[in-house]
N, C-alpha and C positions, 0 to 999 in steps of 0.2 A: 414463503421462505422457510426453510428448515432451521432447526435449532443451531446447527453449526454455523450456517451463514448469518443468522441473526446475531450470534455471539461475535463473529468476526466483524460484522458491521459496527456493532457497539464499540468494540476495541479500536477499530479504525477511526471512529468519530471522536473518541476521547483519549487522545494521545498525551495530553497535558502540555502541548506545544502548539500554539494556535495555527501556525502555518501547516504543521503536519496533520492537525485535526481537519483542516480544510482539504488538503491534498489527498490524504489517505481516505478520509470519510467520503468525499465526492467520488473518488476512484472506486471505492468499495460499493457505493450506492449504484454506480453505473455498471459495474462488471460482475459482482458476486453471483448474481442469479444465473449467469451463463457459464460459470467456471466449472471445469471438470474436477474430480477429486485430487488429482496431482497438482492442479493449479491452486486449489484451496490450500493444499499443503505448503506450496511455495509462498502464498500470500501470508499464511499463518507464520511462517518462518520470518518473513519480512517484518511482521508485527512484533516479533520477539527481539528484533534488532534495535539497538538504541536509536532514538529519533535523530539525534545529531548526525549519526553515521548515514542513515538513509537520506536525510535532508541534504547532506554534502554530495551524495551521488546525484540527487535530483537537480540541484543547482549547478552541478558540474565542478565543484571544488575538489572532489576526490574521484578517483577511478573506482569502478565497481570491482571488488575482488572476484576472481573467477568462480569461487565457491558460492557466490550469491547470484551469479548471472543466470538468467532464465527468462522464459517468455512472459511471465507475469511482471517481473521487474522491468523488462523492455516496454511493456504496455504502460506501466506506471511512469517510467521516465519520459514517455512521449505524451502522457495524458495532459490535456489542457483543462485546468480547474478554474473555477470562478473565485477570484480572491475576495469577493464581497460576501462569499458564503452562499 
């Protein structure tokens, strides 16, 4: 795994919000290796978004704003994570 992917994985696994650590961390672990540069850019942008906002999208409490919609977010929204870690 290259440096960029390693850093993104680290950031995804340590969000500071347990549920997001699990969801984003497991998603990153499963998908980062196969992401193209544009997908990495999108994932990095999601990591810069406040946890509570992304979590609300994931659990369906808020609609995804059009400026955040994209294939990586679509994959994240349909990702089945293991709540036990």
